[in-house]
ROVOMAR-122236 format. One record per atom (N, C-alpha, C, O): residue in one letter; x, y, z. Coordinates in steps of 0.001 Angstrom, whole numbers, plus 500000, padded with zeros to 6 digits. Layout:
% ROVOMAR-122236
aXYZ;...
% end
This chain:
% ROVOMAR-122236
m925507325665160525;m926932325667161524;m926475326146163163;m925700326983163626;d926920325658163434;d926796325830164561;d927971326895165499;d929150326879165144;i927578327702166577;i928422328181166946;i928956326775168696;i928273326150169507;a930603326940168430;a930982326356168638;a931142326356170736;a931350325396171478;d930985327486171004;d932030327722172268;d930206328110173195;d929264328834172873;m930484327092174520;m929658326642174449;m928753327888176030;m927583328008176396;r929899328455176442;r930433330151177348;r930466331009176340;r931185330993175341;l929508331886176715;l929020333215176000;l929508334147176720;l929055334325177851;f930497334910176237;f930765336414176957;f930143337469176806;f930175337992175692;v929443338052177810;v928770339953177489;v929359340315178685;v929969340108179733;k928480341355177414;k929841343115177744;k928143343203178571;k927025342885178165;n928682343843179999;n927839344735180405;n926981344601181861;n926415345348182659;m927292342980181657;m925905343052183076;m927368343272184363;m928465342743184542;v926699344166184899;v927482344511185453;v926234344284187422;v926477344905188457;c925680343791187330;c924413343123188085;c923539342236188531;c923444341226187834;n922694342309189723;n922193340865189860;n921417340928188591;n921452340115187668;r920242342743188751;r918956342883187274;r919755342329186242;r919372341424185501;c921050342966186190;c921487341779184683;c921203340302184808;c920530340159183786;v921218339954184968;v921426338289185680;v919808338001184693;v919594337614183544;m918843338459185944;m917448338131185274;m917274339002184596;m916113339267184908;v917518339648183918;v917717339841182840;v917951339221181155;v917129338930180286;v919399339186181178;v920119337566180801;v918953337103180659;v918176337481179782;r918641335985181754;r917761334906182002;r916219335438181289;r916018334619180392;q915576335996181296;q914167336159180548;q914294336402179370;q913226336455178760;i916058336740178235;i915942337258178122;i915719335352177059;i914971335114176112;l916814334308177852;l917194333233176963;l916022332521177404;l915991331369176973;d914642332990178436;d913678331953179057;d913067331658177316;d912958330696176555;t912669333723177296;t911198333922176157;t912029332971174646;t911288332501173783;m913605332809174533;m914516332048173590;m913933331322173486;m913263331214172459;g913890330743174131;g913342329182174287;g914402328357175028;g914266327211175459;i916031329550175135;i917649328782175103;i917256328216176913;i916323328901177330;q917685327311177849;q918096326730179029;q919834326390179288;q920519325372179194;p920096327767179643;p921651327453180247;p921676327076181241;p920952327446182165;v922993325787181296;v923937325775182778;v923408326650183621;v922517326511184459;s924237327839183223;s923976328846184339;s924137330343183599;s924327330632182418;v923989331117184724;v923715333214184381;v924419333644185015;v924196333385186198;s925483334397184790;s926454334483185767;s926781336307185267;s926184336945184400;l927875336755186133;l928274338026185380;l929049337832185048;l930042337275185517;g928697338461183631;g929385338038182423;g929328337172181093;g929635337304179908;e928759336192181946;e928801334989181581;e927651334120181845;e927253333716182938;i926876333750179921;i926493332000179445;i926561331148179840;i926488330589178746;a926688330008180790;a926774328909180165;a926056327984179697;a925241327552180512;l926038327395178455;l924913326529177264;l924816325298177827;l925779325037178548;k923815324272177735;k924239322988177465;k924882322346175797;k925345321222175602;e924752323224174990;e924433322518173780;e924622323849172749;e923711324532172279;a926407324048172493;a925799324856170421;a925204325604170385;a926198326268170090;l924396326341170386;l923592327322169286;l923927327144168171;l925062326880167775;p922703327310167393;p923286327493165795;p923312328803165298;p922519329571165843;k924162329352164222;k924511329709163798;k923019331076163764;k923318332157164272;e921869330965163306;e920870332040164022;e920602331813164449;e919539332420164319;r920437331092165415;r919778331859166780;r920615332270167764;r920203332791168800;y922195332005167430;y923575332791168854;y922631334885167960;y922032335732168623;h922983334935166180;h922718336549166292;h921624336632166970;h921606337415167920;m920304335757166615;m918745336165167393;m919303336538168937;m919179337675169393;l919812335653169538;l920458336502170796;l921291337572170933;l920925338470171692;r922372337675170339;r922844338825170198;r922534340234170245;r922957341230170832;e921444339883169228;e920092341047168166;e919195341087169810;e918930342276169984;e918694340315170939;e918016340333172261;e919518340757172464;e920056340934171371;l920279340955173435;l921160341561173976;l922124342943174108;l922966343414174872;t921526343228173018;t921769344523171985;t920739345421172528;t920753346604172867;a919973344636172512;a918517346153172051;a918704346284174002;a918763347458174368;v918801345117175285;v918514345460176226;v920406346245176738;v920775346364177906;g920931346491175974;g922481347336176521;g923778346604176284;g924916347053176153;f923227345093176256;f924337344249176683;f924813343383174777;f924154343169173760;e926641343086175291;e927088342735174079;e927775341172174435;e928325340688175424;l927351340576172782;l927644339165173243;l930144339501172453;l930904339757171519;l930030339261173507;l931775339341173323;l932728337936172464;l933053336872172991;d932981338342171146;d933513337660169743;d935397337334170444;d936054336341170756;d935623338888170405;d937388338413170677;d937578338383172085;d937159338956173091;k938857336950171564;k939320336689172724;k939524337693173998;k939265337557175193;r940169338886173144;r940901340163174242;r939903340830174494;r939989341754175304;q938621340505173816;q937277341566174601;q937077340368175639;q937001340727176814;k936974338909175367;k935974338152176456;k937421338597178261;k937160339239179278;l938566337996177918;l939713338172178440;l939230339923179455;l938627339824180524;v939456340747179122;v939165342058179085;v937787341918180887;v937659341992182109;e937192341688179610;e934845341497180757;e935525340617181714;e935737341368182666;k935830339857181910;k936078338540182933;k936679339982184081;k936098340558185001;v938306340198183388;v938586341398185280;v937679341794185516;v937078341580186569;k937187342714184314;k935767343528184905;k935316343078186087;k935279343491187246;t934875341814185298;t933332341022186130;t934344341093187540;t934115341931188413;l935489340112187650;l935710340087188783;l936459341108189949;l936997340845191025;l936327341859189520;l936983343192190281;l935803344100190485;l935948345174191068;i934220343559189856;i933242344436190572;i932142343754191076;i931014344181191325;e932800342189191245;e932399341162192396;e933186341443194080;e932958341443195290;r933995341609193284;r935072342031194537;r934604342757195404;r934281342273196489;i934433344302195094;i934841345202195524;i933471345937195727;i933433347121196064;h931793344810195398;h930497345246195122;h929715343644195657;h928522343603195956;n930521342553195697;n929459342162196880;n930388341601197504;n930612340413197272;v931149342302198435;v932067341639199748;v932025342497200400;v932033343628199914;d931938342193202396;d931529342525203013;d932837343552203303;d932918344740203613;e933843342453203035;e934703343713202950;e936340343806202072;e936553344931202525;i936946343674201663;i937657343520200924;i938926342646201497;i939536343551202066;n939801341324201732;n940398341237201484;n941742342065201360;n942268341995200249;m942307342742202192;m943819343719201845;m944977342501202354;m946108342988202359;k944952340922202813;k946513340274202058;k946603340184201127;k947720340044200628;v945426340215200346;v945592339961198681;v945611340912197955;v944570341568197974;n946784341441196979;n946119342017196769;n945524342453195100;n945982341646194290;f944906343195194640;f943769342630193685;f944713342355191961;f944066341694191148;s945653342680191652;s946911342226190864;s947475340694191470;s947405339946190494;v947754340278192094;v947398338673192959;v946678338121192482;v946545337292191583;f945868338937193548;f944039338574192830;f943569337543191784;f943247336373191990;l943594338176190695;l943650338663189528;l944601337265187677;l944519336665186604;q945125337602188551;q946704336228188309;q946358335541189447;q947141335960190299;q945797334911189837;q945409333868190386;q943594333039189833;q943359331882189484;q942583334322189987;q941369333518189427;q941511333125187808;q940864332200187317;l942407333921187073;l942464333452185500;l943768333317185302;l944253333742184253;t944611332666186331;t946549332493185840;t946582332394184758;t946762331337184154;i946405333546184245;i946906334594183319;i948595336358184676;i948679337203185568;d949398335502183475;d949985337106183828;d949854338766184147;d949387339635183411;y950433338899185508;y949566340386185517;y949890341276184271;y949159341608183338;n950789341474184450;n951393342470183414;n950681342229181949;n950240343122181225;y950673341293181769;y949790340900179974;y948475341814180728;y948075342831180161;l947738341279182282;l946405342172182349;l946171342936182413;l945002343238182655;s947356344014182200;s947273345165182691;s946412345673181799;s945249346047181648;t948614345385180672;t949103345828179021;t947536345837178255;t947072346725177539;l946799344321178736;l945991344331177178;l944623345014177614;l943821345215176702;f944053345613179638;f942994346133180095;f943914347707179116;f943186348135178221;s944896348253179203;s944586349702179260;s944449349552177769;s943572350235177240;q945138348809177053;q945167349690175777;q943266349036175439;q942747349851174676;t942419348074175742;t940997347334175276;t940417349223176086;t940087350235175467;e940509349013177495;e939924349901178048;e939879351420177915;e938811352027177994;g941207352114177687;g941525353807178041;g941647354113179158;g941251355253179402;l942300353203180505;l942459353384181649;l942753351894182186;l942180350821181997;t944298352409183209;t945037351028183710;t943732350353184516;t942595350825184535;i944210349062185211;i943225348358186509;i943085349277187262;i942044349901187467;e943954349415187664;e944217349916188911;e943215351466188938;e942838351849190045;q942998351934188232;q941826353099187854;q940952352872187767;q940178353155188681;f940512352233186647;f939482351352187029;f938625351129188778;f937663351675189320;i939593350049189181;i939473349853190179;i939499350916191789;i939298350563192951;i939862352406191163;i938805353045191809;i937870353656191753;i936978353922192557;l938104353944190574;l936429354616190426;l935043353585190483;l933979354143190216;q934986351864190874;q935131350596191650;q934842351254192628;q933765351770192928;r936337351245193436;r935893351280195206;r935067353358195211;r934443353479196265;i935016354338194591;i934494355320195230;i933259355538194755;i932752356640194966;e932347354274193831;e931341354083193153;e930214353457194472;e929260354075194943;r930761351836194915;r930712351379196445;r930753352169197412;r929941352295198329;a932042352903197149;a931686353635198548;a930290355184198243;a929714355704199199;k930104355504197150;k929266356493197873;k928061355493197534;k927086356069198018;e927580354201196910;e926434353656197667;e926199353259199315;e925219353105200045;l927447353198199438;l927569353791200975;l927224354981202004;l926745354937203137;l927482355649201506;l927003356434201561;l926090356777201915;l925863357049203094;v924912356906200534;v923918356573200765;v923018355779201876;v921966356159202391;y923620354763202059;y922338353524202947;y922560354288204221;y921559354464204915;n924270355007204852;n924013356098205625;n923967354343207248;n923416354205208341;e924628353727206622;e924633352543208170;e925820352754208565;e925965352674209785;l927001353069207777;l928114352683208720;l929091354239208439;l928836354947207464;t929725354447209011;t930576355495209521;t931411355777208084;t931342355131207038;l932205356937208389;l933090356822207183;l934429356268207161;l935163356366206177;s934827355551208492;s936149354759208825;s935396353451208538;s935958352467208056;e933799353506208933;e933576351597208569;e933552351230207444;e933515350078207011;i933586352808206571;i933674352587204888;i935059352783204506;i935304352347203381;a935951353266205063;a937045352656204420;a937703351659204628;a938279351070203713;y937753351199206118;y938180349949205902;y937338348441205541;y937703347293205794;k935839349016204725;k935505347606204213;k935507347918202545;k935093347451201484;l936120348815202984;l936972349210200673;l938639348716201031;l939611348324200387;g938364348945202181;g940385348262201948;g940916349509202139;g941970348932201871;y941378351161202424;y941673352062201962;y941928352065203448;y941142351718204328;s943695352712203635;s944527352446204699;s944100353501206106;s944477353511207278;s942969354479205181;s942762355711206629;s941345355914206228;s940852355044205510;v940579356978206597;v938994357747206255;v940316358588205211;v940241358297204017;q941488359594205616;q941846360397204617;q942554359855203118;q942501360776202303;h943031358933202693;h943457358328201863;h941497358127201058;h941184358872200129;l940564357176201555;l939458357547200987;l938503359112200323;l937901359688199416;s939045359080201714;s938150361352201609;s939224361529200283;s938976362511199582;t940154360856199948;t941294362205199310;t940862361505197509;t940524362210196558;q940958360540197498;q940762360046195957;q939283360176196336;q939222360932195366;f937656360162196959;f936595359922196780;f936325361211195793;f935769361223194695;k937149362759196870;k936909364462196262;k938486364743194753;k939136365747194465;k938501363882194414;k940245363475193284;k938585362850191991;k938663362776190765;i937977362693192405;i937335360960191617;i936136362109191876;i936631363161191471;t935450362244192128;t933922363740192365;t934340365103192543;t933597365915191993;g935107365471193024;g934554367088192738;g934289367231193490;g934019368430193563;l933963366352195117;l933246366581196528;l933700366137197592;l934908366020197385;t933476365814198617;t934362366010199865;t932695364481199924;t931611364334199360;p933582363687201036;p931987362273201299;p930853363253202039;p929677363392201704;s931445363784202965;s930078364468204247;s929212365154202309;s928225364913201614;h930112365808202295;h929556366682200905;h928710366109199868;h927992366927199293;f928626364875199488;f928904364107198779;f927116363118199305;f926268362557198610;k927246363347200890;k925994362840201902;k924872363515201953;k923794363049202321;q925152365044201456;q923952366392201826;q923913366361200329;q923729367576200405;i923910366136199071;i923029365706197742;i923566364802196779;i923966364914195620;k923364363108198281;k923929362220196913;k923263361673196762;k923706360561197050;d921984361551196355;d921347361326195691;d921092361903194159;d919939361677193791;r921602362337193548;r921893362802192226;r923260363236191538;r923456363997190590;k924372362312192532;k925481361659192253;k926155360161191676;k927146359966190973;r925022359056192386;r925627357898191370;r925102357459190110;r924029357652189538;k926001356903189867;k925676355858188913;k926069355153188392;k927218354730188522;p924625354493187028;p924954352636187439;p926411352191186721;p926840352394185585;l926882351615187680;l928419350331187472;l928189350461185978;l928400351665186125;d927937350342184589;d928020349904183607;d928637351679182970;d929397351837182015;q928296352311183460;q928727353920182913;q929318354360183988;q928968355306184694;v930572353399184158;v931584353924185886;v932825353981184744;v933967354285185089;
% end
């Protein structure tokens, strides 16, 4: 019996290094993907059930998870889109808010996405966005290449004060204090 879906969704793929690890696993197993991107593997052909389960085991061994449930797949897609938008762009386009962005990307009503996300993850999409933005702010503070004002603008905050308030609420530290002790406070994205 073959696994019919030629697109596989993978939980916990949050960075380019994750994509590289998944590619290595596929290569080792002799599976030729069409593409591998954050949270998703596109295959040329369906995998036999036995190979699918072997792939699942290999991915689980390194901290990933193949998703079977359609609701889980959708939530993972939401997370992937948000992570890509927050962490992989030069500055967040404030003309399109996150709810509109998700609705456009997924062509699914935002209220449904929001409810599903909250039920599945135990936090709202807005809370997830805040956590990701603060993690990105930490990264930019560690690099020490931008001022706090530039970081606030880059991450789409209305002001430095707004960023500082959220930063302190999440981390317990002001951004300037964080800069002083930076190395001990960053988290991998899959743990945010």
